N, C-alpha and C positions, 0 to 999 in steps of 0.2 A: 857191662856185658848185657847183651840182649837175649831174652828168653826165646828159644826156638820151639820147644815143646816140654811138657811136664806131665806127670801122671803118678799112679800108684801101682806098686807091684802087688800081685794077687795070684790066685789060682789061674786066672785067665790071662794075665800079663806077667810073663817071666822076664828075667834079665836078658835072656837070649832074644826075646822079642824087641826089647829096648835097643840092643846092639844092632839088630837088623834094621831098625828104623833109623838109627844113627848113620849106618852105612848108606842108606838110601837118601839121606837128607842132602839136598843140593847146595846148601849154604857153604861156600868155600871157607878155608882157613881153619884156625884152631878152635876147637870146641871143648867145653868142660862139662862132663857129666857128673852132676852132684847126686849123691845117694845118701839117704837118711833113713835109718831104721829106728823108729820111736821107742820100741819096747826096751832097748838097752842103750839108746843114745849113740849108736854107731853112726858116724858121719864121715863122709870122705868124698874125694874128687878123683876123677880119671880124665886125663888130657888126651884128646884125640885129634890127630892132625889130618885134615882133609877128608874125614870120614873113613879113612882107610887104616891108620896106624895108631895104636895106643903108644903114647910117648912118655907118660908119667902117671903115677897113682900115689895117693897118700890118704891116710886116715887121720882125721883131726884129733888133736889131743892124744897122740900116740906116736911111738917111734916107727910104726909100720909105714914103709914107703916101698916104691918099686914093685917087684913081682909079688912079694908077700901081701902088700896092700891090695894089689889088683885081684889076687885070688880071693881075699876076704870080701872085698866089695862085690865081686861078681857072684859070690855065693849068697848074697842077700835075696830072700824070697818074699819078704813083706816089708813095706816101707814106701817112701816117696822118692821120686827121681825128677831131675830137671836137666835139660840140655841147654847150655848157654853158648852163645857165640862170642868168643873173646875178640875184642877189637884191639888194634895197636894202642899201646899205653895202658891197657888193663893189667892189673896185678893179679896173676894167677896163682902165685905162691906154690908153684910146683917146679921141681928140677927135673928136666928131661933125663931119664935114665933107662928108658925102655924103647924098643922098636919092634912091636908085635902087631902083625896084620890082624885086623878084625876077623877076616875070613878064617884064619887059623884058630882064633878063639872060638868062633861059632862052631867049628867042627868038633871041638872038645866039650862043648856044653850039652847038657841033657835037654 
């Protein structure tokens, strides 16, 4: 997987800002947004198809997947993130079980 962009969540950069940048990213295909919160070791991935739809989410070392994992990962306000471009043949270790428009998520976020 190729790195598209990465950064740190803070008072100036919220998860909503990250999703808006994902949406505007012109790289086609499946993208993986990795989120890591150091203080408690929360680590997860969100699969995004074409920059428009969230198709899967999971928390590493947890049973949390799907919508529950997505809610938890989107609530992270401090930590690191990286957007990766998944190429054919890459193992993403996520089962597609969601179909949520990023625009709809953005409307519900503070």
